Phi, psi and omega in degrees: 000315179297325180295318179295318179298320179297318180295320179295318178295320178297317179297318179296321180295316179297321179297319180294319178297315180297317180298320179296324179295316179298318180299320184287327188258009173244161185300314183234339179087355180205162182269124178264131182303315182297324182290339183251026181284006178278001176271121181287122183280320181231106184297336179294341181281341185285121179244336181218141175231130174241141182227122180234122180210157180292139178088353180228148177289160177299131180255127178235116179245125182230137180276111179257189182290338181245022178115190183282134182244135182261123177050035177057024184222317187246152170288133184272153176290111186296331180292317179292317179298317179297324176296319177299312180298324178297318178294313184299331184260342184244349180298148182222167180284118178281308175193167177268123180293148180290162181302328183298344181261359184304312182296318180296320180295319180296321177294322179295319178298318182290319187273320185229013183298139177248118178275118183240125179232144173236146183229156175268186184297334181271001180087008179279136181293129176267309178222152181208106183212169178245131176257114181269210183282169174280159176291161180300327181274000180058031178262004180174185183226138178286127179226145178219134180290144180303128179083357181267164179252345184260120174267152178230154171267116184254150176207174177257146177300136176073313183288126181269136176125174180282178186249351187299320185300339179287342187239357181260076179235142173275177185299317181300314182295330183277348182284152176297138185266010180288128177279310173210156178213117185235147161279107189297340176291341183263355181291132182258327180200152175224125178242127178238109184246127174254097185305331180261002185210058188301328183298336179264002179282159181200167177226137174245121178239134179278124178230117182053050176067014177223140183275139175248140181263134178225154173286159182275124180151188184253015179298144183293316183243081184244019178289142182235136175292137184212165178283113184300319181294322178294321178295314180300317179296320181296314181300324180297336181286354179265022178290325181197143172226124180254146176255165173288316177196171176266120188258031183304331181267002179278126180305331181298333181288341172278326181296321187292341182295340181255012183243157175278125181291154175288319181218147174232121181247128175243133180232127177244136182223150179284349183241354182229164176290151179301142181243130172233127181231133177249127186253129179235113179302137183298326181294332177290331182279317186273340181236109184294344180274355184256136177215088182293123185243316186255151177296343178279356183249032184263006184300329182264357182283132180257315182216166176233144164270128186240117179265127183257163178279008172245019170078005174267148177243124183249157172245118188236136178288142180301321183297339179271327184266347182300334178297337181264338184267085179245166179257168178301321182292338181303324185275358179269358181293160180271000000 
């Protein structure tokens, strides 16, 4: 009995020593509710997010009637925004950094600090904090609430690593990667022109709620008999085209302006602005000995640089756009 009592007293003494050590080596020794108010309690309340950091332009994300809008101009990438919201609402305090790290944390805030603010629909600030650097062990990120003195190491449940990468995006990366999105019932015409392979080019025009197939050119009587079901199925494939990224800063997007495109697609809709897209196989850009001419020669194409009539240049995978690149003979099938 005395032995058990002795062990219990020893354990209590060790616990007291450890608690005293923690108290001595942390900024305050305890978590203050006010200091950790940068955690969003209800993600549904967030209507605006602003991000300010060195090396990047000010980012303003606002939830509008048609989704998240970037800098009041572009549709935002919903996947990136959702990741941000996920961090803001689920990050938790991993631990309180020791006093010995205070100077390093302050330098980190000054040099690489990211000011992140969230607002509700009325413009009232929900959270306002600075995200500094990641820890040396990459098990979290130093964060401090605006006006607070206590910094915390924050992380996400289950997910290992720092939080900075969720918020360090330039404007191009934050933009929605959709090339086009149509209500296919509203499409009036689709023109697919292969400048180096005109015989395989074609035009689809809606006449009395049904599409008619024509050869590409100015001939008076250029209508072609076609499989109606194949045409209907083809038009449905123009509901959406996604890109890997927007390549406006890619040097190749300047190069294509002086080249003949492999394909030019024009889409007219009663509910959207006209779309014109010019497709350039990546192998034609990177290899001067290659000049893809026929739709029958696309087996080696991996990606396309796509120039739009709204001045953006996209990079699109062949496997995604191949559904649109068909030949005139394709519609003659049974």
